[in-house]
N, C-alpha and C positions, 0 to 999 in steps of 0.2 A: 504494500500500500504506500509506504513512504517513497518508494522509487517512482510511483505514478505521480505523486504530488511533486516530487523533485523534477520530474520530466515536464510536468505541466507549467512549472514556474521558470524554466530555463529557455533562453532564446534558442530556437531550433531552425526555423525557416523564416525567410524574409517575406514580409507582406508585399503584394504586388506594387503598392504605391511608393515603396522605399526607393526604388530606382529613379523616381521623379524628383527626389530631394537632392539639391546641390549641397553636399556636405560642408563645403567651405562657407557657403552662405548661411547654412544652418548654424554652424559654430559662431559666426559673426553675430547672428541674431541672438543666440544664447548669451554671448558676451555683452551685448547691449542691455540685456536684462529681461527679455521676453520669457514668459513662463511656458512650460510644455503645452498646456492647453491652448495658449495663444498661437504657438507654432503649428499646432494641429489645424487651427482655423486658417492660418496663413497658407499652409500647404493643401488646404481643402481635403483634409482627412477627418473622418468621424472622430470626435474627441475621445470617446470611450475606447475605440480601437487603438488610437494613437497612444493613449496612456497605458493601455494593456501592454503593448509592445515596449513602451518606454520603461515600464516597471519590471520587466522580466529580468532574471539574473543573466548577466552577460550581454545586456542590450547595447547594441552599437548606438542606438538613439541616445541613451543615457551617457555613454562614454563620450560621444561627440558634443553633447550638451555641456557636460562638466569640463571637457577640454576647452570649449569655446569660452566659458567663463574664466577659466584659469589663464588662458592666453591673453584675454583682454586685461585682466588684473595685472598680469606680468608686464605687459606693454606699458600700462599706466605707471606701474612701479618703476620700471626702468627709465621711463621718461622723467619721472619726478626725481629719481636718484641723480640723473645726469644734471638736471636743472639745479638741484639742491647742492651739488658738489661745487658749483662755481661760486656759491656764496653771494651772488648778486641778487638772488630772488628769495627774500626772507619768507614770503608767503608760501612759496613752493617748498621751502625747507620745512615749514610747519606742517604743510599738507603731507609731505613725505613721512614725517615723524608719526603723524596720526595714522597714515596708511600702514606703516610697519607695525604699529601697535594693534591695529585691526587684524592684520595677518597673523601676528603672534597669538592673539586671542583665539582666532578660529583654529589655529594649529593646536593650542592647548586644549580646547574643548574636544577636538577630534581625538587627541591622545587620551584624554580622560575616558571618553565614551567608547572608543574603538581600540585603544591600546596600540601596540606596535604590530598592526596587521600587515602582512605582506612580507 
């Protein structure tokens, strides 16, 4: 029975509409901050079906969504770090410090709840 449940919750086959999604665009939209349900609407996919595939274990939809968010935050952080290093922009240095604190906080929460997974 548990193998049936495990099989039902893992990504196994692609839905036909997945080929119509431009993954680079999908990642950029995730980085901007759109939620998965909004992306379903954007790509004209039934919300429940999209979320079903999004929440499966090993879902490429979730992977690329999280990657898009990470890439965007990383680009912003790199840009802020570069601007803050020059010392000419005090506001940017303050934003960068706040950004680093937020990243540190998210990492601490993840470590507490998920430990050293991987």
